Phi, psi and omega in degrees: 000128180275181189278334177296311182297319191283323188236325186261328179309304182299320180294319176299316183304315189283323179291320189280322176293319177297315176297323181288327177288326179290304182302320186265013191295323178291313179289333178289326175291326182290314185296320190285331170294312179306313188290327180297323172284321183291333180285002179056046174086003184276359184082160178274348181233155179238134184229125183217142173291138174218155177276137176251213182303132179061024178076011178293137187265130176228178182254115182265143190242133171218162175286149178272131182252000185231154171280178176250029188295142187232163177276185180294340180264006186076019173272143176293138184290164184301153180309326186287339180267347184263341190280129182273173184288310178301325179290326173302316185292319180281341169287309185296333175262002176067010177296338183299333193272354182303319174306344181283349168310328179288321169304322180286319183300318174284359180088011176284323182230177172243160170296320182242131174166170177304131177308129175293125190254194180284152187288328183300342182281336191307315175296343183272344182290146171282179182295319182292313178304326180293344180294341174306338178270011171287345178229166182294146176294163179221164181300320171219160187211188181287331176284332174290337173286341188230035162132353170046236186278354181271000170256168177281165180302321190293314174299325178293315177296320181295329178290320180292322179289329175301314183296323176300330183271339182238020179305130172197174173295316182298316181295323184287321175301319187289327173299308185302304183297320180290320177307302182317311180300312182291323179290323176293323181276349188046057186259146177062034184283323186249159169269174187288344184240004181211162177281353181226261183211134175294146186297156174275133187244341187101348184249346186240000000 
C-alpha cells in the first residue's frame, strides 16, 4: 500500500463526499420525489447488501430506476420492462449513483474503486478476481472508464485487479476525468444482451 492509499485517499473521499452531499442536498431531494411517483409505489431508493473491502458486507444506496411490477406468477418482469422513463434518464446520466456519496462519507466505499457487486458472486470468483476486494469499492472505477456494462465480466475483473495494483492519485484523477466524459456521452450503459448487465455465473 503506497502513501496515497494509506493516508490521502480516504481524506479526499471524506472531504469530497461530504461537500457534495451538502451542495447537492436540494437536487437529491428533487430526484427522490420525482422517482417516488415514477416508480409506481416502489420507492425512490434501492438498498442492497454488497461486499466491500476484504469482503465485508455493507448496505449500498442508489436511486431506484425501476418499478416492482411482476407477471401473473409473481415473478419480477425483465429489467427492460420495469425501467421507467425517469429511471432510464437517471441511469444514463449516472444520477442513480449519487446516494452512494453517503457510503463514501461513512467509509463503506471510496469515490474511485472497483464497483461493489452482488454478495452471491463471492463464491464464484477465482483467487485473482477476489483481489478486487483488497481496496474499498468505488462509485466509479477503472473498469467503468473502459467499457462499464458493455464489456465482458472477465475483462471487467481484469481491469479491477489492474486498478488494485496501480492505485495512485494520478490514476484516480484519470478515472474522474474519463468518467465525466463517459457520463456526458451517456456511454456503455447497457451490455449487448441486457438493459443493465447480465448476471455473473462464473463462466462469463
